[in-house]
C-alpha positions in Angstrom: -15.8 -28.7 9.7 -17.5 -26.1 11.9 -18.4 -22.6 10.8 -15.9 -21.1 13.2 -13.1 -23.3 11.9 -13.9 -22.3 8.3 -14.0 -18.6 9.2 -10.7 -18.9 11.1 -9.0 -20.7 8.1 -10.4 -18.1 5.7 -9.1 -15.3 7.9 -5.6 -16.9 8.2 -5.5 -17.5 4.4 -6.3 -13.8 3.7 -3.8 -12.7 6.3 -1.1 -15.0 4.7 -1.9 -13.6 1.3 -1.6 -10.0 2.6 1.7 -10.8 4.3 3.1 -12.4 1.1 2.0 -9.4 -0.9 3.6 -7.0 1.5 6.8 -9.0 1.5 6.8 -8.7 -2.3 6.1 -4.9 -2.2 8.8 -4.2 0.3 11.2 -6.8 -1.2 14.7 -5.7 -0.2 13.4 -5.3 3.3 12.8 -8.5 5.2 11.7 -8.7 8.8 14.4 -10.1 11.0 12.8 -9.7 14.4 9.4 -9.7 16.1 9.3 -5.9 15.8 10.0 -6.2 12.1 7.1 -8.6 11.6 4.8 -6.5 13.6 5.8 -3.5 11.5 5.1 -5.4 8.4 1.6 -6.4 9.6 0.5 -3.2 11.2 2.3 -0.6 9.1 3.3 -2.2 5.8 0.0 -3.8 5.0 -2.2 -0.8 5.8 0.2 1.5 3.8 -0.5 -0.6 0.7 -4.2 0.0 1.2 -3.5 3.7 1.8 -1.5 3.9 -1.4 -4.3 2.4 -3.4 -6.8 4.8 -1.8 -4.5 7.8 -2.5 -4.1 6.8 -6.1 -7.9 6.4 -6.6 -8.6 9.8 -4.9 -5.9 11.6 -6.9 -6.7 10.2 -10.4 -10.5 9.8 -9.9 -11.3 13.5 -9.3 -14.0 14.7 -11.6 -12.2 18.1 -11.8 -9.8 16.5 -14.3 -12.6 15.2 -16.5 -13.7 18.8 -17.3 -10.3 20.0 -18.4 -9.0 19.7 -22.0 -6.4 17.1 -22.7 -3.4 19.5 -22.4 -4.8 20.8 -19.1 -5.1 17.3 -17.7 -1.5 16.5 -18.6 -0.2 19.9 -17.3 -1.9 19.4 -13.9 -2.0 15.6 -13.7 1.7 14.9 -14.2 3.0 17.1 -11.4 0.3 15.8 -9.0 1.1 12.2 -9.8 4.8 12.9 -9.3 4.1 14.5 -6.0 2.0 11.5 -4.9 4.8 9.2 -6.1 7.3 11.1 -3.9 5.0 10.8 -0.9 4.5 7.1 -1.5 8.2 6.5 -1.9 9.0 8.3 1.3 6.3 6.4 3.3 7.3 3.1 1.7 11.0 3.8 2.5 10.2 4.6 6.1 8.1 1.4 6.4 11.0 -0.6 4.9 13.4 0.8 7.5 11.1 -0.3 10.2 10.5 -3.7 8.7 14.2 -4.3 8.2 14.8 -4.2 12.0 
């Protein structure tokens, strides 16, 4: 098998895994049209990476490490709740698009 064929198969395998994961994440929403599948590929999958990045940025800030335990909880819980609200809104919007 040529190098190009192996690269193409690896790319298709990764893409298939990402699509399956996105279908799992947005479970009640299932694409029923070409626009829905395109929305899943070009909006749903990048949103998953964005959510991961946002969580890492939010919880990985060194500012929290310098606070005492009670301060981390007092600041961290509202920030995590706010991030969860943003993620839920974005995921709901993506699910509406995917469901078309």
